[in-house]
BAROKOL-228424 format. One record per residue: x, y, z of N, C-alpha, C in turn; residue in one letter. Coordinates in steps of 0.1 Angstrom, whole numbers, plus 5000, padded with zeros to 4 digits. Layout:
N
XYZXYZXYZA ...
REM end
This chain:
517
489447424838489547544848491147634841X 490347774840491547854833492847884844X 493947914840494847924846495148024853X 495748034867495848174873496948274869X 496248404866497848464861499048544870X 499248464876500248494885501248534879X 501948674878503448744876502948764862X 501648724853501648804841500948914838X 501848994830501449124830501849204818X 501849074805501249084790500049034786X 499249114786497649104779497149024766X 497649014758497648934749498248754754X 499148744763499348604770498448544777X 497748634781496248624797495248514786X 494848644774493448584766494248494758X 495548484750495348334740496348214747X 496848244762496848094767496048064780X 494548074779493948044785493948044802X 494548214804494748244819493148294822X 492548304837491448424840491648554833X 490948634832491248804833490148854835X 489948914846489449004848488949144846X 488149124835487849244833487149404831X 488549454832488649624834488049694825X 488149644814487849724800486849804796X 485649824804484849934804485650054808X 486150074820486550124828487850224818X 488750134809489350154803488750274793X 487750224788486750314777486450454782X 486150414795485850564801486950644801X 487650614802489150684801489750754792X 489250644778489850694763489150784761X 487650784762486750814756486150964764X 486850984778486451114784487751184780X 488851134779490451254781491251224774X 492151264778493751254771495051214774X 495451304789496251274794495551214813X 496051074815495551044825497251044837X 497051004852498151004861497350874870X 497750784872497250684882498350624893X 498250654905499150584916498250474922X 498950384923498550254929499750194936X 499550104945500650024952501149944942X 502749854947503449774936502049644943X 502649564925501649434924500449464925X 499849504915498449594917497649614902X 498149534897498449524878498349634872X 499049764877499249874866500149824853X 501049724854501949694844500749634836X 499549534840499249474832498249554824X 497449684832496249794827497349814814X 498649864816499549954805499149854792X 499749714796499549604785498249604775X 497149584786495849584781495449714766X 495949854778495649974769496650004754X 497949934759498349914744497849844733X 497349744735496349634723495749694721X 494649754727493249874724493549994715X 495050034716495550124708496150074694X 496549954694497249864685496149814672X 494849864678493549784669493549614674X 494249554684494049414684492349364690X 491449444681489949344686489949254687X 490549164681490448994680490548944696X 491349034705491648974715490748984728X 489449094724488649174734487049104730X 487349014719486048984718484848944725X 485248914741484348854751483948954759X 485249084760485149154770484449284769X 484149344777482849474779483049614767X 484849624762484649704758484249724743X 484149544736483849514726482249554724X 481449604732480249634734480049734730X 480849834731481049974736481750034724X 481150204719481550214708482750264709X 483650184703484950234705485750194688X 486150244680486550244667487550184660X 488650124675489849994674490550044658X 490350204659491650254650493250214653X 493750194645495250124652496150314650X 497150304663497950384668499650334670X 500350444667501550364674501350354686X 502250254692502450284710503750284713X 504150404724505250394732505050364741X 505550234746505150184758506850154767X 506450254779508250254787507550194804X 508450114808508550054819509950084829X 509750164835510950244842511650114855X 510550024859511149914864512149844860X 512349814842513049774831514149834829X 514349954834515150014832516850054844X 518050014836518850084847518850224858X 518850184868518950294874519750364885X 521150234884521850254895522550414898X 522450514889522950624895522350694880X 521950824883521550944873521650904860X 523050894857524050854841523650734840X 523550624843523150524839521550504833X 520450594848519650594840519350694828X 519250784825519850864815519850744801X 521350734800521550594790520650494794X 519850444802518750354803517150394792X 517150514795516150564787516450564774X 517750594773518050644756517550464748X 518750414753518550274749517050214751X 516250214756514950204754514050304746X 514550374740513750494731514350424720X 515650364717515950354703515350214702X 515350134713514749994712513549984704X 512650124708510950084711510950144688X 512250244682512350304671512850224661X 513450124665513850014656513549954647X 512149864654511349804642510649904631X 510450054637510050184627511050234619X 512250104615513150224609513550364614X 513250404629513650514630515050524635X 516250614634517550634636517450754649X 517650754659517550834673519250864676X 519550984674521150974674521751014689X 522750914689523450934704523751074712X 523651114702524051264708522851344717X 521351294713520651394718520651314735X 519551414742519351344754517951264756X 517751224767516451104767514851204761X 515251324767514051404764514351454752X 515151454744514751504730514751394721X 515551274723515351124718513751104719X 512751124729511551104730510551194721X 510951334716510451434717510451394696X 512151354692512351294676511351144675X 510951074689510450964682509050954679X 508151034691506951084690506951184672X 507651254670507151324657506951254643X 508351204645508251054635507450964636X 506850914643506050834644504550864640X 504450994641503451114642502751104628X 504051034620503551084602502650944596X 502750844606501350784603500150814615X 500250864623499150864629498950954642X 498750974651498851044664499550894674X 500250964684500850834686500450864704X 500350714707500050744723501650644730X 501350724744502550734747501950684764X 502250544767501750514780503350474790X 503650504799504750514809504350404819X 504950304825504550254838505550274851X 505650274860506550294869507250394869X 506950474865507150644865508150704876X 508050634889508550674895509650584900X 509750434897510850344903511750394904X 512850464898514450504903514350594916X 513250644918513350774928512950704940X 511850594938511450504948512650444955X 513450354948514150284952515650284956X 515550484954516650554960516250654972X 515150624981514550694987514750734999X 515850645006516650665017517550745015X 518350765001519550805001519150954995X 518851055000518451204994519351244985X 520951214981521251244972521251214959X 521451084961520550974951519250974949X 518451014952516951064949517051164943X 517451314948517551454940517951424923X 518851334927519751334903518851224901X 518151094910517151044899515751124893X 515251234906514351294903514651394890X 516151474888516051584880516351484868X 516551384866516951324851515451284847X 514651244856513251214850512651364853X 512751424854511751604857512551614840X 513551644833514251694828513451584816X 513051474815512351384806511251404803X 510851394816509351434815508451564809X 509651684813509351794811508951814791X 509251754785509151754771507951714766X 506851654776505651554773504151644767X 504351754773503651854771503551954757X 504751974754505152044739504451934730X 504451784733504251714724502551684718X 501851754726500351754725499751754711X 500151804702499751794690500151664680X 500851584686501251474678500751354686X 499951354700499851254708498351244710X 497451104705496351054710495851024723X 496950994729496850934748497650944752X 497850984766499450944773498450914785X 499250794793498950754805500450734811X 500350754827501550764836501250684846X 502050564852501250474860502450494873X 502450474883503350484895502650454906X 503450434919503550414933503250514939X 503950654937504250724946503950874938X 502950984940502951094937503651244940X 504751294930505651394928505051504929X 504651614934504251724932504451784915X 503751874910503851924900504952004895X 505252044907506452144905508352074905X 507651924913508951874916509551774905X 508551764895508651624885507951604874X 506751714876506051734861506251854855X 507251914858507352054856506852104838X 505752194841504852214829503852114824X 504151994827503151914827501651874833X 501152034838500252074847499051984843X 498551924827497451874819497351744824X 497751684834497851544835496351554845X 495351434841494651394854494351324858X 494551334874495051204882493951164889X 493851044886492550984887492650854901X 494150884903494150814921493050824929X 492450904935491550924940490050944934X 490050934922488450954915487550814917X 486650824925485250724929485250684918X 484950724904484950614892486050504884X 487150564889488150434890488650384901X 487850364912488350264919488550164920X 488050104909487749934908488349944896X 489450014893490149994879491649854880X 491649884891492649744894492749734911X 492649584911492849514924491349414917X 490649354928489649274927488249284939X 487149304930485849284938485549154941X 485149174953484249074959483448954946X 482849034939481949024928482748954919X 483949004918484848944906485448804910X 485548784924486348694926485548564926X 484248584933482848484932482948444915X 482948554910482848504889483648444887X 485048494885485848474880486948324883X 486648304896487748214904486948124912X 485548074907485047934912485647864915X 485747764906486547664905487947644914X 488547754918489547784921489447804939X 488147854941487847894954487247764958X 486447684951486247564956487047464960X 488547484950489147364953490047424962X 490147544971491047604982489647544993X 488547574992487347525001488047385007X 487847284998488147205003489447165009X 490647165003491547205008492147245024X 490647335028490947385042489747345049X 488947225043488047185052486547285052X 486747405047485647495051484547525040X 484047565043482947595031483347765022X 482647765011483447865000483047985011X 481947985013481348105022482448175033X 482448055042483548105047485348105044X 485448045037486948075027486948185022X 485748245020485748415016486048495025X 485048455036485148535053486948555054X 487348435051489148475059489348535047X 489648545034490248595018490048765027X 488948785027488448905030489348945043X 489448855050489848965063491448975060X 492148855050493648875047493848975039X 492848975029493649055015492449165011X 491449205018490449305011490949405020X 490349485016490049615027490949725018X 491049775009491749885000490649974992X 490950094993489750204993490550304988X 490050324979490850424967489950574965X 489250604976488350754973487450764987X 487150864988486650905001485050874998X 484550804987483150794987482850654998X 481750685005481650575015481150485006X 480750464999479950364991480650274985X 481850344977482850264966483050144969X 483250024967483649904969484949904974X 485449844980486549794989487449724978X 488349694978489349624968490349504973X 490149394967491349264974492549314961X 493749274969495049264968494649144953X 494949234946495049064932495948994935X 497649034937498848944937498048854942X 497548944960497848814971496648674972X 495748754966494648664962495248544949X 495448594945496048454931496948364939X 497548414946498848334955498248264962X 497448314969496148224979495948094973X 495048104959494548024953495147944950X 496547964941497647924936497447784952X 498147844962499247784972498047704986X 496747764981495747754990495947765003X 496747825010497247845023497847985022X 496748065033496848185038498248245047X 498948345036500248385043500248535036X 501748595035501648745034502848735022X 501648695010502748695000502848834995X 502248914991502449074990503449104991X 503649085011504649155012506049095011X 506148965011507448875006507648904994X 506948964982507448994973508949114973X 508349194982510049314983509449374999X 510649335004510349365022510449505022X 509849645020510149775019511249835029X 512749795027513549815037513849975036X 513250065025513250215023512050265037X 510750195041509950195047510650195067X 511250055063512350075078512950155080X 514050215071514850295074514050425078X 512750425074512550565075512050565088X 511550455092510750465108512450475116X 513250455115514350455120514950605125X 515250655111515650755105514850865114X 513350905114512650995122511750925135X 512250825140511750785152510150795149X 509650755141508050725137507850585148X 506450595153506250445159504950395152X 504750275155504150215148502450275147X 502350305162500850345163500750455157X 501550545156500850685149500450635135X 500150565128499850555114498450475118X 497850405127496350365128495250475131X 494650465122493750565123493650715123X 494050765112495250905113494350955103X 494451115106493851185099494751235080X 494551265072495551335060494351405058X 495151505046494151625038494451535022X 494151585013494151555002495751564996X 495951664998496951705000498251675002X 497951565016499051505020499051375011X 497651325006497851215000497951184984X 498251294982498551324968499951354966X 500551414976502351424971503351444981X 504151394980505551364992506751474984X 507551524991508551524987509451464993X 511051484985512251394989512551485001X 512651635001513051695011512251685022X 510951645021510051605034509151535033X 509651385036508651325034507651255046X 506851275044505851255052505651095049X 505551055066505150895060504350845063X 503250905066501550845061501250865048X 501650935041501750975029502650865020X 503550785025504150705016503850565019X 503150565031502450435038501150425030X 500350495024499150525020499550525002X 500750574997501250544986501250434978X 502150394990502850214986501650114990X 500650124995499950035000499850005013X 500050025024500349965038499250085049X 498850195037497350235047497050255033X 495050285041494250255028493150385036X 492050405024491250495033490150455042X 489750505050488950435057487750525059X 487450635054486650755054486650905049X 485950945048486451085041485151165051X 485851305058485251415066484651525055X 483351545049483251605040483151795046X 483351785058483151925065484951955066X 485451855071486951925074487951835060X 486851795051487851775042488851685043X 488851625050489651525061489951355054X 490851275053490651145046491051055063X 490750975066490950915079491450765073X 492850735075493650585068493250545084X 493850385077493950265085494450165079X 495150055082496049945075494749865070X 495049835057493949765048493449625056X 494149545059494149375059495249355067X 494549235071495649125079496949135074X 497149135062498149055054499449205060X 498449355053499649405058500049495068X 499049445082499549505097500549365101X 500449285097501349145101502449145091X 502849175084503849165075504849305080X 504049405078505149555083505249535098X 503949515105504549535119505649375125X 506049275120506549165123508349225118X 508249295102509349345099510249475105X 508849535112509349665115509649635136X 509249545141509449505153510549415150X 511049355143512449255144513249345137X 513049455131514449545129514549625142X 513649665148513549735161514349675174X 513949525176514449475184515149365186X 515849345171516449265165516349115169X 515249055168514848995174514048885165X 513948775168513548685155512248685152X 511148635141509948615146509348545152X 510348425151509448315160509648345175X 510648475179510548465196509648555194X 509448675189508548745189507048715188X 506748635179505748555176504748485191X 505948415195505948325208505348405218X 506248515219505948665233504448715229X 504348715216503248795217501748675219X 502048575214500648475219500748435234X 501848415236501748425254500948575265X 501848675258500748775262499548795260X 499148745249497248755242496748665251X 497248525254496548445263496548515276X 497748555282497248615295495948725297X 496348795286495148905288493348805289X 493648705277492348615274491848565291X 492848515294492848435307492848525320X 492748655316492548745330493448755340X 495148685333495948655346497048755344X 497548855355497848905353498848895358X 499548775370500948735370501348675359X 500848615349501248585333501748755323X 500748815326500848915320502248985322X 502449015334503549095341504948985337X 504848875338506248765336506348785319X 505248785312505348765297506148905292X 505849005295505849155292507349155297X 508049175311509349155316509949075307X 509748905306510948845293511248925285X 509848965280510649025264510849105262X 510549255275511649355272513049295280X 513149225289514749205294515449135277X 514249055270515549025258516049095252X 515549235251516049325240517249395241X 518049385237519549485237519049655240X 519449685255519249815261519649925252X 520249885235521349995228519750015221X 518649935220517649975209516550055219X 516550165206515450235215514850345203X 513750335206512450435199512750605207X 511750665200511450805207511450755222X 512050815232511950745247510450745252X 509550855247508350855256507750735249X 507650715235506950615231507550445229X 508650465235509150315232508350195237X 508250205249507750085257506150105250X 505550175254504450175245503750095228X 504950165221504950105211505649935209X 506449895216506849785219505649705220X 504949745235503449655238502249685228X 502749765219501449775205501549705200X 502849685192503649585179503349465186X 503249445198503749295202502249235199X 501149295207499649215205499449255190X 499849365182499549365169499949285162X 500749185163501449095152500648975151X 499948965165498948835158497748865158X 497348995160496749035155495349065167X 495849075178495049125189494149255186X 492749275193492249355189492649475201X 493349575196493949675200493649815197X 493349895205493550025195494150115207X 495050195205495850295211495850445207X 496450545215496250665214495050725211X 493550635218492350665216492150815220X 491650895214491151035222489751015225X 489451105235488451125246488251275247X 487051345255487151435256487851505260X 488851445267489651555279490951475279X 491051375268492751335266492351195256X 493851135260494051045249494050885263X 493850785254493650645263494750575258X 495650525263496950485259496650355252X 496050265255495850155250494350095256X 493450005243492449945252492849815240X 492549645248492449575246491149485249X 490349485236489249385237489849225240X 489049145248488949025246487448985243X 487148845244485948815246484848855251X 485048865264484548915274484249035280X 486149115280486749245285486849345278X 486849465284487949525281488949585290X 489949575285491549605296491549755289X 491149885299491950005293492650055302X 493850075295495550065303495850195301X 496550235310497250375307498850315311X 499650415302501350405309502150455314X 502950465323503650565329505150525326X 505950615325507450585326507950675339X 509050595348509450655358508250685369X 507150615374506350695380505450535381X 504450545393504050425401502550395389X 502550285391500850215388499950235394X 499950335401498950345408498150545404X 499550595400499350705392498850695381X 498750615375498350535360496850525361X 496550415372495250415374494350565381X 494750615386494650795391493750825378X 494750855369494350925357493550855346X 493450735344492050645339490650715343X 490950705360489450705366489250885369X 490250945371489951105366489351115355X 490051095348489451135331488451055326X 487950975329486650875330487350785317X 488350755315488650695298488050545296X 487350505304486550395303484850445298X 484750565299483350615297482450555283X 483250545272482350515260482550355261X 482850305269482850135268481950085278X 481250155286480250095295479050095292X 478350115283477550055272477449945268X 478849915268478949765255478649665259X 478549625270477949485278479049405277X 480649465283481549365288481849425298X 482549345306483349395318484849485316X 485249525325485749675325487149645331X 488549635329489149635335490449765333X 490549835340491149925346492849885348X 493649925341495349855339495849965339X 496849965354498050095352499350025352X 500050005337501349965337502450095340X 503750105348505150145356506250075341X 506750135341508250115331508950215340X 510350135341511750215347512650205340X 512750365337513950305326515250315329X 515350265340516850235344517150105342X 515850015346515849895339515249865331X 515149945320514649915306513149795304X 512249785320511849685318510349775328X 509349665323508149715336508749695350X 508349785356508749765371506949705379X 506049775379504749755380503549725374X 502749635378501249665369500449645380X 499249725380498049725388496649745383X 495749655386494749685378493149665391X 492149695383491249665392489649665385X 488649645386487649625376487149755382X 486049765370485149905374484049925382X 
REM end
């Protein structure tokens, strides 16, 4: 049984040391065969670094490593090129000055085996120019840059630091277009995509394949790839979890599938490769991807700009919003999409808008729990217990327990904790249920308004309206007047109308009323 390539980012190690490699070389060949300058944005831990390493080995002419892979049967010439490979996650970036010094040191290390000396008085951009020109004497050069935006993303919560990082990188990248005659291939990857003017000044010839349907499967795993390449590991995990392989795959899909990097409705959904590998290794479902780096900058932005979690469940975005963001004007839905906490659900060809949603259980559970813990200062255990009690109360159709669960939880939150005043209580209610995967929709639009929340249980729909400093009767009246229940009447489940009143002087629920439709 081949080993699981957890954390392995070096292609030659995967091939030579009996690790599983999911063959993506067909897509790499398509890139090389049809273009020269490429940019790809994908979430962290999605295999970008391994992709860069694989491309480097192809251009290094290491044909023997690819003997059983797709590219070996395609018309590639296996010519050898000098390769410059830079990963910004490996470069110091505490300040703009240390970033500049780190880039220069990286280039000098690349130059040394070729016996090329890069003078210290040169800037990082000038060093790159000199290195490319010197290497091109023996053939055109391949330039591969991984995590091009890493220093900026790590400082995104601090605007002045992020600006400084951006300006340093902008100066470095600005020299690339002028090197066209010396370059055979140029490929940049990152998590986010900054606009041409803000960071790729002059480098307007990059082909951005981030939303290109032809490259949707370039990174991540498909269902067929998991079945084909990991069958022995699936069998072992199914045995450990005392279920069939089919049942196990259903759970893996719920936890780790759901990524869509194109508006094409027929494109395959992709699994998070890092989480799938960790699950197959440990054979226990968990939020592996999130644990590798809690997105502190996201939590800080939620709090800084008074965003609420439900603002980003089933929302629309234009292609421009998905494609770029600026430090000066951060769109959180753009950042959530580019960092992998939202994905494309569908595309409207008339409006040319994308509908975004959370990809899977792992991303929802992880982001919700960390956000909620941050907003309420409560432990994950307390939150989970409160959420379970509330969900069970709805499933039991027991409004006394619902009222008790909500009032007890709100009473435990320090009064100093606030979000946007109008959305505070709705956000807490929504996130509390989302923590444990309850079927809840918020802010659902109708022809004459928006439903605050709809909860679905095994045999009921709870249509909920919330009021602040008003009565539950007023909330019920609004549901009935606007007929918020109408779209659920043909779905063969009992419909319960629920009015919840919150009192800001109590910082709690004041009353709950309900009636069957």
